[in-house]
N, C-alpha and C positions, 0 to 999 in steps of 0.2 A: 384458516383452512388447513385441514389435516395434511393434505398433500404438500403444501408449502412448508409445513413443519418438518415433514419427512425429508424434503429436499434440503432444508437448512442443516439438519443434524447429520446428513450423509455427505455434505459438500466436500469436506476435506478427506474423509475416510473412503468414500466411494463416489467420485465425481460423475461417473457414467450413470450410476443408479440415481444420483441426485438430479441429473439432467432429465431422466425419464419422468421423475416425480414433478419437476418444475414445469416441463412442457405440458403435462396433463393438466396441471393447475392453471396454466395459461389458457388452455382451451376452455376450461370451465368458467374462468373469470370473464372471458369474452362473451360467453352465453348470458352472464348476468349484466353485461354492459355497465360495469362499475369501474370508473377510472382508477380509483385507489387499488382495487383488487387486481386490475390489469397491470398497473405499475409495479406492484409488489411481485406479481408473477414474472413479469419481464426481468426484474432485478434478479429473481431466483434463477432464471435461465442463464442470465449473464454470469452469475457467480459460478454456476456449474461449468460453463465454457471456460471461465478464467482458470479454474483448477485443472481443467483438462488441457490447458495451455493454448487454447485458441483465442488469442487476444482480439483479433478483428471481430469475430462473432460476439465475443463478450462485449466489446465496445458498441457494436450495433444495437444490441438489446438494451444496454445501459442508456444510450441516448434516447431510445424509444421510451424507456421508463421515466426519464426526466421530463420528456414532453407530456406524457400522460399525467405525471404528478403536477405539472404546471396547470393542466386543464382542471384537475381536481381542486387545486388550491385557489384558482380563480372563482370556482363555484362556492367555496367556503373559506373566506379570507381569515376567519377567526380561529380556525382549527390548527392548534399547535402541532398536532401529530403529522399533519400534511407538511408543515415546515420542516419537521424532523426528518421525515422520509425523503424530502427533497435534498436535505443536507447529506443524508446517507448515500443516495444515488449519485450525487455530484462527487462525493469523495471516492466512491467506487470507480466512477469513470476517470477521475484523476489518476487513480492507481493504475488503470490499464494504460492510459496515455504515458505514464511514467515508464512502464515496461516496454512501451514502443518507442522510448527515447524522444517523445514529443514534450519536452520540458515546459514550454510556454503554456500549452493547453493543460498539462497536468497541474501546474501551479495555479492557473486561473481557476480551475475547478476546486482545488483545495482551499484557496482563499475565499471563494464563493461559499463553500460549505462552512468554513469558519465563521463567516458573517452570520449565517443562519443560526449556527449553534451558539454563538455568543449572545444573540438576541434571545434565544430560548433559555440560556443559563441566567440571563438578566431577569427574565420573568420567573424562573424557578431554579434558583441556585443549588438546591439540594437534590435535583433530579439525577439519579445515577445513570440513566440511559443517555441523557444529554451529555453528561460529563464523560462517560466512557467513549462515546462517539467523537467528542472533541479531542480526547487524548489519541484516539486512533488516527484522526485527521492530522494532528501534529506529527505523529510518527510517520505518516505517509508523506508529509511535506518535507521532512528533514532530508531524506535521500535525494530529493530534487536539488536542494541546496548543495549537498555533497557532490552530486554529479556535475554541478556548475562551479565546483571548487570554492564554494562559499562555506568553508568548514566551520567558521565561527558562528554563522547563522544556524547551521545544522546542529551544532553542539548545544547552543543556547536553547533552541527549540526542544531538543530531546531532554535536556536537564529540567526544563519547565514541565514537560509532559511526565517525566519520571517522578518529580516531586508531587505532582497532582495525583498520579497513579498510586503512589505510596500512601498519601493522605486518605484516598478513597478506598484503599486496599483492593484495587482493581488489578488482579493478577495478570490477565492477558496484556494489559497496558504496560505493566512493569516488565514483562518478558520482551515485548516489542521494543521498548526503550533500551533495555540492556543489550539486546542483539544489535541494534543500530549504533549505540554508543561504543560497543565492542569494535565495530569496524573502524570508527574514528580512532579509538585507542590503538588499534593495530597500525593504522597509518602514522600515528605519533610514536610508534615503536614502544608503547607502554604495554608490553605483552603480559606482564603479571596482572595488571588491572583488567586487561581484555579477557584473560582466562577466568578471572574472578567474576566478571560480568556474565560470561557465557555459562559458567557453572551454576550461578543463581538462576539464569534463564532456563537452563535445561531442567533443573529441579522443578520449576514451575510448570514447564511444558509437559513433563512426565506426569505431574499431579493432575493437570487438565486433560491429559490423554490427547493432546493436539499433535497428530502425526506429522503434519506439514511443518509446524513450528519445531518439532523435535528434529526433523531432517535438516532444517535450516540451521539449527544450533550446532548439530554435529558437523555440518559443513564449515561453519565459522570457527569451531575449535580446530578443525583441520587447517584452516588458514594460519592460525597461530603457530602450529607445529611446522608448517611450510616456511613461514617467515623466519623461524629460528633454526632452519635446516634440519629438523627432525623429520626426514622425509617418510620413513616407514610408519611413524606415528601419524603423520598427516594422512597417508594412504588409508590407514585403519579407520580414521574418522570419516574421511571422504566416502569410503565404500559403505560404511554404515548409513550415511546420508543417502547415497545413491540407491541402496537397497530399498529404503522406505519410499523414495520418490518413484522408483520403477513399479513398486507394488501398488502405489496410488495412481500411476499413470500421470504424474504431475510433471508436465513438460519443462517448466521453468527449472525445477529441481534437477531433473535429468540432465538438461543442458548445462546448467551452471556447474554441477558437481562433476559431470563427465569431463568438462574442459579442465577443471582443477586436477583431476586424476591424470589426464593426458599430459598436462604441463609437468607434473612430477615425474612421470615416466620419461619425458623428454630430457629433463635435468639429469636423470639417471642413465641416459643414453640407451634406454630400452625403446627404440624408435618404433618397432612394430606395435607394441602395446600402446605407445603414445598416440600413434595414428588412429588406432581403433577407437580410443576414447574421445579424441578430438573430433573425429568424424561423427561419432555418435552425438556429441554435444552440438556440433554444427547442424546436424539433421534435425534435432529437436528445436533448435533456435529458429531454423527456417520454417519448420512446421507451425510453430507458435507465433511467427512474425515478430520475433524479439530481436530488435536491431542491436542492442548493446551486447547481447550474448553472441550474436553473429560476429560482431566486431572482435570480441574476445577470442572466439574460435579461430578466426583467420589470423589474428596476431600471434597466437601460440602455435598455430600450424606453420606460420612463417619462421618462427624461432626454431621449431623442431626440424624443419627441412634444412635450415641453415646449419644447425649442429650436425646434421646427417650428411652434409655436403651436397645436397640436392638444390643447387642455387637457383635454377630456373623455376622450380616449384615454390621455393621460398619467395621469389620475386612476385610470382602470380598471387600467392596468398597475401603478401604484403599489400599489393595493389588493391585487392578486395577490401582489406582492412582499412586502407587509407580512404577509399571511396565511401565507405560507411561512416567513417569518422567525420569526413567533411559534411555529410548530410545531416549529422546529428545536431551540430551546434555551430552557430555563427555569432560574430560580435553583434550583429543587428538583432538577433533573437535575444541576446543578453540584455540589450537596451530595452526591448519590448517587455521582458520580464520585470525589469526594474520599474518601468512605467506602470505595469500591472499591479505591482505591490503597492505603489503609491495610490493608485485608484481605489484599491480595496481597503486600504487604511483610511482613506477619506470617507468612503462609503460606510465603514464601520463606525466612524465618529459621528457621522450624520444620523445613523440609526440609533446610536447610544444617546445622542442629544434629543432625538425625537421621543425615545422611550422615557428619558428623564423628564422631558416637558409634560408628557402624558401622566407620568407618575405624580409630578408636582400639581397638575390640574386636579387629579383625583384626590390628592391630600387636601387641597384648598376646598374642594367640594365637600369632602368629609368633614372638614373643620367648620364650614358654614352650616352644614346639617346638624353637627353636634352643638354649635352655638344656638341654633334655632330650638333644638330639643331642650337644651339647658334653660333657655329663656322661657320656653313653654312650661317647664317644671317650676321655675321661679314664680311665674304667674299663677 
């Protein structure tokens, strides 16, 4: 459908326009009463809301798209395209849950998507669409591990995804992996390697003309300069990133980068400028229902007020930060996530064994038919 194509190509460059196209496509798809068309249109609306920063609306439409796709797949169990779309929508929903700091639900959906994609790749190992989506899913899963302080799992996941991306010459995948690996390299204080990763990622993003990815990479380069106390250089890259995000009305980028700029101004004791940017970051995080960015905003507001000697305001901001922190993660949720990983690893092995069994049966049938054919020729 032409409208869906227009929505897709404008999703990152003009999310508002993309939303108009995808909503119109949804109206038309419902007139046709086709579950697959409806599911694709719902996903398009969800993506538009995601890039507009409205996480809850994005999630609502994604969950609807998954339900529609399940209806479609029940009607045609042999259609691999339906399995692929179900994997895509599950991964997208996981991405939104990750932004909302609901790590258990995010990981469940990423693992679910991986099971579907591994089944597809088993059937068609050379399919580039399946491979690129699998790499995207791995990239989406890695930050969940990072947020849960499972750095080893995150790094191993990203290196596997990067190797597969390079083998397939899949540029968006290479960029995603390098950006995510760069964050781990910063955490390990390997700033030279992080800068190398981001420089390569930026070159790819400029080549692909991916505005949101360019903004994200500029922000990440700013992080390196901040960590090495090159604050003016950090501000330069942060402001480049913020300019792009504001032009795109990309709430996640606006919130994340505004907080980073505010943090720098706080360190420089330019408290009026710090408050302006931190308040802007908090407002965008609240508008987009992004808990982790709300948490960051309050944490840096507390630090800024403390440096400025405004102790009551510092305490109030810290209490807000602590309240959100407690709601994001608990030991019990960590156990649930570990159990979930085991469940999906078991399910994956069951599916693999079933596919191998079917493949073996097919080979035996083929061999029998071949033997009969040869026997017939001999006779």
